[in-house]
N, C-alpha and C positions, 0 to 999 in steps of 0.2 A: 135673209142672209144673201148678200149680193157679192161682196168682195172676198178675196182670200183672207184678209185680216178678220172679217166677221166669222168666217168658217173656223179659223184658228182660235178665235176667242171662245166660241161655243164649244169646240172640242176641248179646250183647256178647262173650261168650267166643269164639264162632265168628268174629265180625268181627275181633276182636283177633288171631286166628290166620290172617287173610287170606282168609276165606271170604265169598263173597257169599251172604247168607241170603235165600232166597226166601220162606220161611214158618217160623214156629215155632208149633206147636200142642201140646196136651196130649200129652206123651210122644213128640213127633216134630219133627225139624228137617229142612228141605229146603234143600240148598245146591246151587249151580250146578256145582261140581266135586267129584270124588271125592277124599277125603283118602288120602294114602299112609300106610304103617305108622307112620312117625315122627309125622306129624300126628295120627293116631288116638291114639297114646300120650300126646301132649301135651294133646290135647283131653280125654282121659279123666282125666288128672291134674287139670286145671283145673276140670272139671265136678265131680269128686269133692270138691275143696276147697270148692266152692260148694254141696255137699250133693246133687249130682245124680249120675247114673250113665249111662255110655255103653254102650248095648246093641249088641253086634256079632254074636253068634251067633243062629241061628234060634230056639232054645229060649228064650233070654233076651228076644228081641224079642217073641215071642208072649206070654210072661209079662208083659212090660212093657205090651203092648197091653191085656191083661186088667186089670192094675192101673190103668192110665190110664182105662179105661172105667168101672171100678168107682168110681174117684175122681170122674169126671165125673158119673156117675149119683147118687152119694151127696151130693157137695158141691154140685152145681148143681141137682139135682132134689129133694133132700130126701126127703120121704115118697113121692114118685112112684116111688121104687125099689120100693116094695111093690106097685105096679101092673104092674111089668115082670116077665115070666118070665125071670129072669136066665140060666138055662141055654139057652133058645131064643135070647135076645138075643145072648149071647156066641157061640153056635154060628153064628148068622147073620153076625156081625161077623168072626169068624176064618175061617169057611168050613170048619169041621170039626165032627165029632161031639162033643157035650159031654163024653162019658166020656174021649175022647182029650185034649181041652183040659184037663179036670180033672186027669188023670194027669200031663200035662206041667207044669202049674202047680205041682202039689204037689211034683214032683221038682225043679223049678227054685227054688221058694221055701221049701220045707219046711213048708208050711201049706196047708190046703185053701182053695179059693175061698170057700166059705161062712164059714170062720173069718176069712179076710182081710176080707170084707165086715163082719163083726161087729166086728172090731178097728178098722177104719177108722171105722165109725159111732160107736163109743165114743170114739175119738180126737177126732173133730170136735165131740162133745158136751162134752168136757172143756175 
């Protein structure tokens, strides 16, 4: 979720499903109650229709965190990304060694972190 409209859409989907939304940030929604399996399935379907993905397993959550942080850095910081040591930054954010993070990301997404950064930079330039 990058733009305010995305945040509004995600918040609306959760509210329409009976959740009290505490906050919606890039790649993260905080609600007051835990959804059950049926609610998760319904949320997942509705989010998917809106172009979003519900991440529920640990590996997907970490890959999602990495993607969200890259989006935030590239989209909101522009050329400042060049001043950030991405491997150190992501290691600090996730709390794990970069090689482990990189391996996890590649297995979850089928692309390296470096290639993802390049693709996203090219995407926002177009």
